C-alpha positions in Angstrom: -10.1 94.5 118.6 -13.3 96.5 118.7 -13.6 99.6 120.9 -17.3 100.6 121.1 -18.2 103.5 123.3 -21.3 105.5 123.9 -19.4 108.5 125.2 -18.3 111.4 122.9 -14.6 111.2 121.8 -12.0 113.4 123.4 -9.8 113.3 120.4 -10.6 113.1 116.6 -7.7 112.0 114.3 -8.3 113.0 110.7 -6.4 111.1 108.0 -6.9 112.1 104.4 -6.0 109.4 101.9 -5.8 109.0 98.1 -4.6 105.8 96.6 -2.8 104.7 99.7 -3.9 101.0 99.7 -0.4 99.7 100.7 0.0 102.2 103.5 -3.3 101.8 105.3 -2.8 98.7 107.3 0.6 99.4 108.7 -0.3 103.0 109.5 -3.5 102.0 111.2 -1.7 99.5 113.4 0.6 102.4 114.5 -2.3 104.8 115.1 -4.2 102.2 117.1 -1.2 101.5 119.3 -0.7 105.2 119.8 -4.4 105.8 120.7 -4.3 102.9 123.1 -1.2 104.3 124.9 -2.7 107.8 125.1 -5.7 106.4 126.9 -8.2 108.9 125.4 -11.5 108.2 124.0 -10.9 108.7 120.3 -12.3 108.5 116.8 -10.2 107.9 113.7 -11.7 109.6 110.6 -10.4 108.5 107.2 -11.4 110.7 104.3 -11.1 108.7 101.1 -10.5 111.4 98.5 -11.6 109.6 95.3 -9.2 106.7 95.5 -9.1 104.4 92.4 -7.1 101.6 94.0 -8.1 99.2 96.8 -8.1 101.9 99.4 -11.9 101.7 99.9 -11.9 98.0 100.6 -9.1 98.3 103.1 -10.9 101.1 104.9 -14.1 99.0 105.1 -12.0 96.2 106.7 -10.5 98.6 109.3 -14.0 100.0 110.1 -15.3 96.5 110.7 -12.3 95.7 112.9 -12.4 98.8 115.1 -15.5 100.8 116.1 -13.4 104.0 116.5 -12.8 104.1 112.7 -15.1 106.3 110.6 -14.8 106.5 106.8 -16.0 109.4 104.6 -15.9 109.0 100.9 -15.5 111.8 98.3 -17.2 111.2 94.9 -13.9 112.1 93.2 -10.4 113.5 94.0 -11.1 117.0 95.3 -7.6 117.6 96.8 -6.0 117.6 100.2 -7.6 120.8 101.5 -11.1 119.5 100.7 -10.3 116.2 102.3 -9.1 117.8 105.5 -12.1 120.2 105.6 -14.5 117.2 105.3 -12.8 115.4 108.2 -12.7 118.5 110.3 -16.5 119.2 109.8 -17.4 115.7 110.8 -15.0 115.5 113.8 -16.9 115.3 117.2 -14.1 115.8 119.7 -12.9 119.1 121.3 -9.3 118.3 120.1 -8.5 117.4 116.5 -5.4 115.9 115.2 -4.4 115.7 111.5 -2.0 113.1 110.1 -0.9 112.4 106.5 -1.8 109.0 105.1 1.5 108.2 103.5 3.1 107.0 106.8 6.0 109.4 106.8 4.9 111.1 110.0 5.0 108.5 112.8 1.6 108.5 114.7 3.5 108.0 118.0 4.6 111.7 117.7 1.1 112.7 118.7 2.2 112.0 122.3 4.6 114.9 121.9 2.2 117.4 120.4 -0.9 116.9 122.6 0.7 117.9 125.9 1.9 121.2 124.3 -1.8 122.2 123.9 -1.7 123.2 127.6 -0.1 126.4 126.5 -1.3 126.7 122.9 -4.4 126.4 120.7 -2.6 124.7 117.8 0.6 122.7 117.9 2.3 121.8 114.6 5.1 119.4 113.9 8.5 120.6 112.8 10.3 118.0 110.6 13.7 119.4 111.5 15.5 116.3 110.2 13.3 115.7 107.2 13.9 112.3 105.4 13.0 113.3 101.8 14.9 113.6 98.6 17.1 116.7 98.5 15.1 118.5 95.8 11.9 118.2 97.9 13.7 119.5 101.0 15.1 122.5 99.1 11.7 123.3 97.5 10.0 123.2 100.8 12.6 125.4 102.4 12.2 127.9 99.6 8.4 127.8 100.0 8.5 128.1 103.8 10.8 131.0 103.7 8.8 132.8 101.1 5.5 132.2 102.9 7.0 133.4 106.2 8.3 136.6 104.7 5.1 137.5 102.9 2.8 136.6 105.7 4.9 137.8 108.6 5.0 134.3 110.0 7.8 132.5 111.8 6.7 128.9 111.4 9.6 126.5 110.5 7.5 123.8 108.8 3.9 124.9 108.0 3.6 122.1 105.5 4.0 119.3 108.1 0.9 117.1 108.0 1.1 116.4 111.7 -0.9 119.0 113.7 -3.2 119.1 116.7 -5.6 121.9 117.6 -8.6 123.0 119.5 -11.9 122.8 117.5 -12.7 126.4 118.3 -10.2 127.3 115.6 -12.6 125.8 113.0 -15.3 128.3 114.1 -13.1 131.2 113.0 -11.0 129.8 110.2 -12.4 128.7 106.8 -10.4 126.6 104.4 -10.3 127.3 100.7 -8.4 125.3 98.1 -4.7 125.2 99.1 -5.2 126.9 102.4 -4.3 123.9 104.5 -0.7 125.0 104.1 -1.5 128.2 105.9 -3.6 126.9 108.7 -1.2 128.0 111.4 -1.1 131.5 109.9 -4.8 131.8 109.5 -5.3 130.6 113.1 -2.8 133.2 114.4 -4.6 135.9 112.4 -7.7 135.1 114.5 -5.8 135.5 117.7 -5.0 131.8 118.5 -1.7 130.7 120.0 0.6 128.6 117.9 3.4 126.3 119.1 5.9 124.1 117.3 7.3 120.7 118.4 10.1 118.8 116.7 8.9 115.5 115.3 10.4 112.5 113.7 10.1 112.0 110.0 10.8 109.0 107.8 10.9 108.2 104.0 7.9 106.9 102.1 8.2 103.2 102.1 5.1 102.2 100.0 3.0 103.7 97.3 3.8 106.7 95.2 4.0 110.4 95.8 0.9 112.3 94.7 2.4 115.8 94.3 5.1 116.9 91.9 7.8 119.0 93.7 7.6 122.0 91.4 3.8 121.9 91.0 3.4 122.0 94.8 6.1 124.7 95.1 4.5 127.1 92.6 0.9 126.4 93.9 2.1 127.2 97.4 3.8 130.4 96.4 0.7 131.5 94.4 -1.5 130.9 97.4 0.5 133.4 99.4 -1.3 136.2 97.5 -4.6 135.0 98.8 -3.4 134.9 102.4 -1.9 138.4 102.1 -5.3 139.6 100.8 -7.0 138.0 103.8 -4.4 139.5 106.1 -4.9 143.0 104.8 -8.6 142.8 104.9 -8.6 141.3 108.4 -6.4 144.2 109.7 -8.6 146.7 108.0 -11.7 145.3 109.6 -10.0 145.5 113.0 -9.1 149.1 112.4 -12.8 149.9 111.6 -13.9 148.2 114.8 -11.4 150.1 117.0 -12.5 153.4 115.3 -16.2 152.7 116.1 -15.3 151.9 119.7 -13.2 155.1 120.1 -16.1 157.2 118.8 -18.5 155.7 121.3 
């Protein structure tokens, strides 16, 4: 069913995908059903991050089927942070949602996150009962704990791909390689309010995982250094600003 509209969307859903041919159709059907239930004018932005399988052809079919679908193509695989950044920069709605393309986060959970924006600027999913192999759960727990200690954060599950936020955050927060893991921390550093909501999680049913457990763990731990540098410099800038105000 096509849903043309001349009005600006109220919600932009950004879905980065890389070689997810088998997941695209079933995930799209779920997203479409969720958007219909929400009753908001929406756009669905897929960012094809250099896929080499049939992802592009499936996305073309979805775009022809539903006018809410937009497809952005990278010339090669630039990584998840770059794919999200591309989707965010092209989003037109005042509220942006992000959702992984592997189907592990049920799109219906957006109905839980969106109402929580009434008292927050960003709402992130918390996969409390995560349905992943034990080694992935353990590595994520280690990475989350380390990130929280080193960045003074208290987020349970910063790596969850299901988040909703106000687009004003994008005016203040810039993403660099790997920084999508720290989006809640970076937003809080700029004074935005962060909330968490427990969401369902399910195992990957189709396709293959694109990240090795240990590679992702070590990369995430290394990125903490960059965030701590940004934190220290942001605090120093605020101290200078307060000093100037006091002298005046």
